[in-house]
VMD Tcl script that draws the C-alpha trace (Angstrom):
set ca {
  {-4.34 -16.52 -11.14}
  {-4.85 -19.78 -9.06}
  {-7.15 -18.20 -6.97}
  {-9.31 -16.11 -9.59}
  {-12.18 -18.52 -9.42}
  {-12.33 -19.14 -5.89}
  {-15.87 -17.68 -4.66}
  {-14.77 -17.05 -1.14}
  {-11.74 -14.85 -2.23}
  {-12.10 -11.45 -3.62}
  {-9.90 -8.61 -4.62}
  {-10.20 -5.37 -2.69}
  {-8.24 -2.04 -1.85}
  {-8.42 0.72 0.61}
  {-10.31 3.69 -0.97}
  {-8.37 6.94 -0.68}
  {-8.58 10.56 -1.82}
  {-5.55 12.28 -3.38}
  {-4.70 15.77 -3.74}
  {-2.26 16.57 -6.71}
  {-0.33 19.52 -5.29}
  {1.45 19.45 -8.65}
  {2.60 16.84 -11.23}
  {5.30 15.43 -8.89}
  {3.90 12.19 -7.47}
  {6.05 12.60 -4.39}
  {4.22 15.72 -3.36}
  {0.72 14.13 -3.50}
  {-1.48 14.50 -0.54}
  {-3.25 11.24 0.23}
  {-5.99 10.57 2.74}
  {-7.18 6.88 3.50}
  {-11.06 6.83 3.93}
  {-11.10 3.55 6.00}
  {-13.48 1.76 3.45}
  {-12.67 -1.18 1.41}
  {-13.34 -0.88 -2.38}
  {-13.99 -3.64 -4.76}
  {-11.05 -4.56 -7.30}
  {-7.52 -3.97 -7.58}
  {-6.15 -0.43 -6.46}
  {-5.87 1.85 -9.47}
  {-2.49 3.19 -8.54}
  {0.16 2.12 -5.78}
  {0.70 4.75 -3.06}
  {3.23 2.64 -1.09}
  {5.89 4.94 -1.64}
  {3.84 7.84 -0.46}
  {2.88 5.98 2.50}
  {6.66 5.21 3.31}
  {7.65 8.81 2.96}
  {5.03 9.67 5.35}
  {6.32 7.08 7.57}
  {9.69 8.61 7.51}
  {11.54 6.21 5.52}
  {15.09 7.24 4.33}
  {15.41 8.88 0.96}
  {17.47 6.33 -0.68}
  {14.78 3.48 0.13}
  {12.15 5.77 -1.05}
  {14.02 6.28 -4.42}
  {14.60 2.48 -4.76}
  {10.99 1.64 -4.04}
  {9.64 4.09 -6.57}
  {11.96 2.66 -9.19}
  {10.50 -0.86 -8.27}
  {6.99 0.24 -8.19}
  {7.13 2.06 -11.45}
  {8.49 -1.35 -12.94}
  {5.80 -3.39 -11.49}
  {3.14 -1.42 -12.44}
  {4.42 -1.22 -16.23}
  {4.52 -5.04 -15.85}
  {1.04 -5.30 -14.61}
  {-0.21 -3.08 -17.28}
  {1.52 -5.20 -20.10}
  {4.13 -2.40 -20.85}
  {7.18 -4.81 -20.57}
  {8.46 -7.66 -22.45}
  {8.77 -9.81 -19.16}
  {6.85 -12.82 -18.66}
  {5.83 -14.00 -15.42}
  {4.99 -17.57 -14.81}
  {2.30 -18.35 -12.75}
  {2.64 -21.55 -10.46}
  {0.32 -23.85 -12.24}
  {2.21 -22.89 -15.44}
  {5.50 -23.64 -13.84}
  {4.38 -27.11 -12.79}
  {3.28 -28.12 -16.31}
  {6.55 -26.55 -17.93}
  {8.74 -28.46 -15.29}
  {6.83 -31.49 -16.07}
  {7.31 -31.08 -19.52}
  {11.24 -30.48 -19.13}
  {11.56 -33.52 -16.72}
  {10.10 -35.84 -19.30}
  {12.50 -34.57 -21.97}
  {15.47 -35.30 -19.66}
  {14.43 -38.46 -18.12}
  {14.05 -40.77 -20.78}
  {17.60 -41.65 -20.83}
  {17.53 -41.20 -24.77}
  {18.81 -38.30 -26.35}
  {17.02 -34.99 -25.71}
  {14.54 -33.86 -28.37}
  {16.13 -30.33 -29.12}
  {13.03 -29.16 -31.06}
  {10.69 -29.97 -28.12}
  {13.28 -28.01 -25.76}
  {13.42 -25.10 -28.29}
  {9.65 -25.10 -28.41}
  {9.34 -24.82 -24.54}
  {12.33 -22.05 -24.24}
  {10.42 -20.20 -27.01}
  {7.24 -20.42 -25.10}
  {8.91 -18.71 -22.06}
  {9.82 -15.68 -24.01}
}
mol new
graphics top color blue
foreach p $ca { graphics top sphere $p radius 0.5 }
foreach p [lrange $ca 0 end-1] q [lrange $ca 1 end] { graphics top cylinder $p $q radius 0.2 }
display resetview
């Protein structure tokens, strides 16, 4: 988010060809094309690359779970809300103001901040 309007930075990914040997994502054959494509990669193949590199099965299984959860989050399929750094600074500033006055904390404002984080 913080860099989306920076003209010297752009999002890219390594292009690849995926052959689906069956519907099991663990058995896909991947060939990287050594070309840089524009935009985000449509799917993560990191676990497949790790498998090709010979990482242990327990590591691959954990990586697959984390990858599936991350993809769901990036596609808006979860209720989790990630805070980007610029939002975090703003929220921290609001909370600091609430507690730094020395007066009694305004619980309605604090509740509003909390609900905004949900």
